C-alpha positions in Angstrom: 190.3 26.2 22.7 194.0 27.1 22.7 196.4 24.7 24.1 196.7 26.5 27.3 192.9 26.6 27.7 192.8 22.7 27.1 195.5 22.2 29.7 193.4 24.3 32.1 190.3 22.6 31.4 192.0 19.1 32.0 193.4 20.4 35.3 190.1 21.7 36.4 188.5 18.3 35.5 191.1 16.4 37.5 191.0 18.7 40.6 188.7 18.6 43.7 190.2 21.3 45.9 190.5 24.4 43.6 191.2 27.7 45.2 190.8 30.9 43.1 193.0 34.0 44.1 191.8 37.2 42.5 192.3 40.9 42.3 190.8 44.0 40.7 190.9 42.6 37.2 188.1 40.1 38.0 185.8 43.1 38.5 186.9 45.3 35.6 184.5 43.4 33.2 181.7 44.4 35.5 182.6 48.1 35.0 184.6 48.5 38.2 187.9 50.4 37.6 191.1 48.7 38.9 194.0 50.6 40.4 197.1 50.1 38.4 196.1 49.8 34.7 196.5 52.8 32.3 193.1 54.2 33.2 193.1 52.8 36.7 192.5 55.0 39.8 196.2 55.4 40.6 196.8 57.0 37.2 194.1 59.7 37.6 194.7 63.0 38.9 193.1 64.0 42.2 193.9 66.7 44.8 195.7 64.0 46.9 197.4 60.8 46.0 194.8 57.8 46.0 197.0 55.9 48.5 196.8 58.8 50.8 193.1 59.2 50.5 192.5 55.5 51.2 194.8 55.6 54.3 193.6 55.3 57.8 195.3 58.6 58.7 193.5 60.5 55.9 190.2 58.8 57.0 190.6 60.1 60.5 191.7 63.5 59.8 189.7 64.4 56.6 186.5 62.2 56.7 184.6 64.6 54.6 187.1 64.3 51.8 187.6 60.6 52.2 183.7 60.1 51.7 183.7 62.3 48.7 186.2 60.2 47.0 184.8 57.0 48.3 181.3 57.5 47.1 182.4 58.8 43.8 185.0 56.1 43.0 184.8 53.2 45.3 181.0 52.4 45.3 179.5 50.9 42.2 176.0 50.0 43.1 175.0 49.0 39.5 177.9 46.6 38.9 176.8 42.9 38.4 178.8 39.6 38.4 180.6 38.7 35.3 181.3 35.4 33.6 184.3 34.9 36.1 182.2 35.4 39.2 179.5 33.1 37.8 181.8 30.3 36.6 183.5 30.3 40.0 180.1 30.0 41.7 179.3 27.2 39.6 182.5 25.3 40.3 181.9 25.8 43.9 178.3 24.2 43.6 179.9 21.4 41.6 182.0 20.5 44.6 185.3 21.4 42.9 186.1 24.9 44.2 187.2 25.0 47.8 187.1 28.8 48.0 187.7 32.2 46.5 190.3 34.3 48.1 189.8 38.0 46.8 191.4 41.3 47.3 188.2 43.0 46.0 185.8 44.8 48.3 182.7 44.8 45.9 180.8 41.7 47.0 180.2 40.3 43.4 181.5 36.9 44.3 178.8 36.5 46.9 176.2 38.1 44.4 177.2 35.4 41.8 176.5 32.8 44.4 179.9 32.0 45.9 179.4 31.1 49.5 183.1 30.5 50.8 184.8 33.8 49.9 187.8 35.0 52.0 187.7 39.0 51.6 191.2 40.0 52.3 190.4 43.7 52.2 186.9 43.6 53.5 183.7 44.7 51.9 182.0 48.0 51.0 178.7 46.2 51.8 179.5 46.3 55.5 179.6 49.5 57.4 179.8 50.0 61.3 179.5 52.9 63.7 183.0 53.5 65.4 181.2 54.5 68.6 178.4 51.9 69.2 179.1 49.2 66.5 175.7 49.5 64.8 175.8 48.7 61.1 174.3 50.4 58.0 174.1 49.5 54.4 176.1 50.6 51.4 172.9 52.3 50.1 172.9 54.4 53.5 176.3 55.5 52.7 175.3 56.4 49.1 172.3 58.3 50.4 174.2 60.3 53.1 175.7 63.7 52.7 179.2 64.6 54.0 180.2 62.1 56.8 177.6 59.4 57.5 176.8 59.2 61.1 174.9 56.9 63.3 171.9 57.9 65.6 174.3 57.8 68.6 176.5 60.5 66.9 179.4 58.2 66.0 180.9 58.0 62.4 180.2 55.0 60.3 183.5 53.5 58.7 183.3 51.1 55.8 184.5 47.6 56.7 187.3 47.8 54.3 191.1 47.6 55.1 192.6 50.9 54.5 196.4 51.7 54.0 198.0 51.5 57.5 195.6 48.9 58.8 196.1 45.2 59.3 194.3 42.4 57.5 191.7 40.4 59.6 193.7 37.7 61.1 190.8 35.2 61.0 190.4 35.9 57.3 194.0 35.4 56.5 194.2 32.2 58.5 191.2 30.8 56.5 192.7 31.8 53.3 196.1 30.3 54.1 194.4 27.1 55.1 192.6 26.8 51.9 195.5 27.6 49.8 197.6 25.2 51.5 195.2 22.4 51.0 194.6 23.2 47.3 195.3 20.8 44.5 195.0 23.5 42.0 195.6 27.3 42.5 194.2 29.6 39.9 195.4 33.2 40.2 193.5 35.8 38.1 193.1 39.4 37.4 195.8 40.6 39.7 199.2 42.2 39.4 200.3 40.5 42.6 201.9 43.8 43.7 199.9 44.3 47.1 201.3 43.0 50.1 200.7 41.3 52.3 197.9 39.7 50.3 200.0 38.7 47.3 202.4 36.9 49.6 199.7 34.4 50.7 200.1 32.6 47.2 203.4 31.3 48.7 201.5 28.9 50.9 200.5 26.9 47.9 202.8 23.9 47.6 201.1 22.1 44.7 202.4 21.6 41.2 199.5 23.3 39.2 199.7 26.9 39.6 197.8 28.9 37.0 198.2 32.4 36.5 195.7 34.4 34.2 196.3 38.1 33.9 196.5 40.4 30.9 199.8 42.0 32.1 203.1 40.5 33.5 203.3 39.9 37.3 206.3 39.2 39.5 205.1 35.5 39.8 205.0 34.7 36.0 208.3 32.6 36.2 206.6 30.5 39.1 203.5 29.6 37.0 202.9 26.1 35.7 200.5 27.5 33.3 200.5 31.2 32.1 197.5 32.8 30.2 197.8 36.4 29.3 194.0 37.0 28.6 191.1 38.8 30.4 190.0 36.4 33.3 186.4 36.5 32.3 187.0 35.5 28.7 189.1 32.5 30.0 186.7 31.5 32.7 183.5 31.7 30.3 185.2 29.0 28.0 185.7 26.6 31.0 183.2 23.6 31.3 182.1 22.5 34.7 181.7 18.6 34.7 
């Protein structure tokens, strides 16, 4: 172990209320593309900017184009939890991890066994009819053509937070409570560039803030421990005891 990893291991050993705050980088090792890296979605060429496609206005006005992009780029049914997801689930089972706060919408934390997960941006695994409230599965969305519709005729919408939409208040409040109560906050796999989600880390008042990310973030100077490595490789080396 490097000295940084030894320090992280010591802090994990000494903590009982760890909160993990993660972003797209947590799932890239599961084969899911992030947004801002060199080959991420924001740097690929589409007919419209990705931010526009993933906006509520675009969804309402051009649902066919939204779903064409959504099925092709946002749904990864074959993705499986990686070392980071699995280690976090083990820390929770050991009674050391209070919760996971994630910006991801892939459901991989729950697939790995995590039970207390605050999904700030929702989940592709949940979809609801905008007319009657009925639900359908992600497989139903994948199997549909054009715009997926309910038997009542209403259009299904993924339970994900699009641009121009507000974060769910109960989810935010739960995340804030846990971050405020944490004795160790580990931030991993996120550029900390998406607000208001990134601003939630400001509720941490402890003295052990760990930031694990391959590239620099606006919060680097505030970290008590900074590790510029892939989150999965780092978490894989941690011992749960």
